[in-house]
Phi, psi and omega in degrees: 000142179251160176265339175229337178067197179273348187265157175296152180303139185296340178262006185274157174300327180297318179293316180299326181287325183205085179288338188292322175296320177296319179301317179302318180293318178299312182301323183277318192245332190222070184294340173228125179233134172269124180251111187295314184294320178280347185052053185212147169272131182254123185241135190236335187282149186304308184297324181288317178293317178302317179298318180296330179281331189260329186278137182297337178300327180272104185269173174253027178301334180299336181292345176301321177262335186277319187246323189302323181300333183256328181262333200090182182282124185241174179303332183295334181274346189275159178217170176060216184296323179301316180292315184295321178291315181297322177293321178295333179289322188259333189298321184303332181288347187246024179203168171059215185298323181301315180290313186290315187274322184269319191254338175302317177300326177296317179296313181299318181295315182291324176296313182298321180297320178291317181297326180298338181284343181226357186298333180267003187270331182086359177206157179195159166255108186296342174276300185291327182270341188224291192301322183293332185261328189307302184293326179293316178299320178298314182296316178301317180291316179302320181284350181075033180264169185291120179302335180292349179266010180307313183294324177297316178294325177299318179294316178298316180301314181299319181291321180294314181297320178297319179299314184293329181263016186278065185296332181268004176057049174294125187293325179293321178294318177299314181298319180294322178294317179294323177295321178297321177305313182290319181294318181294321178296316181296328179282312191281320189300315176297324179293318179299316180297319179293321182293327177300324182275345184220069184297142177236208183250026184254173182296321180299319177297319178300316180295324179291324190265339189291149182213137176225123179051040178079004181257134173238171179265134176285168177303318181293322176301314183293317178299316180296320179294320178297321177296316178296318179298320179300316183282304185291317180290324180288313187293319182299310184285320178307301183290323185292316183291324177292317180293322179301312181292322177300315180297317180292319179296330178276353177228077190304327181293326178284325174299316179298322179295317180292320179299321182281330183225097185291348175295347179276353182303314177301324177295318179295323178292313181300317181291326175295318178299325178284311191282316180223073185294146177297320180251120185266344181207144176225143184256151175223167182222110182291139179279344177216167178303136178228153177251126177230126179051040177082001180250141178269124178254120186292151174305141178085356178286159171268129177247118178266113184267116184273092178301318182299329177278314183301323180290351178242024180284119180295345175288342183248323184237139175285137179045059190293340180276005179252138174275118185213102183290349181259009182299149185264354181258022177221073184300131184285332185293341177246000190294343182241028179229174180292354176262017184300149178272346174258173186244013189287342173254016190064192179213175174074206188294338179256022173305140188305120181291340182260017184300318181286330173297314178299317179299317180295317179299317180295314181299314179296310184298313182294317178301312183293321179293319178293324176295319183284335184229069186296337178246035180310134176208158176296141176298148180306130177081356182287135175224074188299126182252146174283150174227151174111159178239302179292309168242154190209141177184174179298136177287329174205161180213079182287128181228160173232160182193166176282122184301144179287000000 
């Protein structure tokens, strides 16, 4: 095992500029790296990351320090019966008829409202004008909260994501995240109490009223879940829709194929999740000593699982450094389920509960954007670059088109 390996340090500017070259080096030469500053073992190969997500030995106890200070205690920290019941309480709202009949119209409305602000302009920044706002607006609307609070939620979302990705422990970022915890609680708890007394047809009412095996969610449980939904639901779709369009714009023949056959949108989304995932790393904590790639990792250690590297492991995917929506080793029928061949929604008992919500948002958003911009192209001189380490996506995506 190496302490720095052949690859640039994960906290270095070189890594932030291009993690993929570093991932290739890790996958080939350093499948387990001890990072002194992060006090974490970094694991990169597909089989090892998959194992960390699926095996019960690898716990989510790390979320006690990583997430709880900003969200409160969430479903991600739970295990056993507590986790299975809590998941059963929230999961029905994010799949099947509930998602299609109640929330797809919410998604369609919010996407159309954003597109209407630029469809007549002939140019847009798909990040600043659309992707950054779309999932947050959808979540606020799904919860039945005041649309005038979109900007407030946007600010909270930004602070939470910065807190979660604060690998270098910047004190100002930590302070902003803790302040957001208090502000969000002060905002949400009175609304939750009022909603219990005046149930409606929104997600917040569903969370207030739902019951499984005699268990209901407390006000604090609901507030914590809403905070988690804001971060996890916002970040996945925000980064994914921007990355999807960036990937398609850089591969015009694949963009043309998707434009001509919208049934290819799920394939484009799945390949984007593999090739340029929104979340590049997730942490786990083994309950006992474990061996990975011939190295012993002590119980209680933090293991940083590099999704961005595992999804490009040549042991798992053919030609992994190429974006190809037609690849045969990434079946679309399982790409948004716990049987997925990529790792961007994790796997096992903590597989992302909102995966189908994200898929629906992407399908709606991509369809509406392609309809509004049939000759979509990158703006002259644009070279959209990815930003971020913990989460990653285009910082901006300037495009031009013939106004509708």
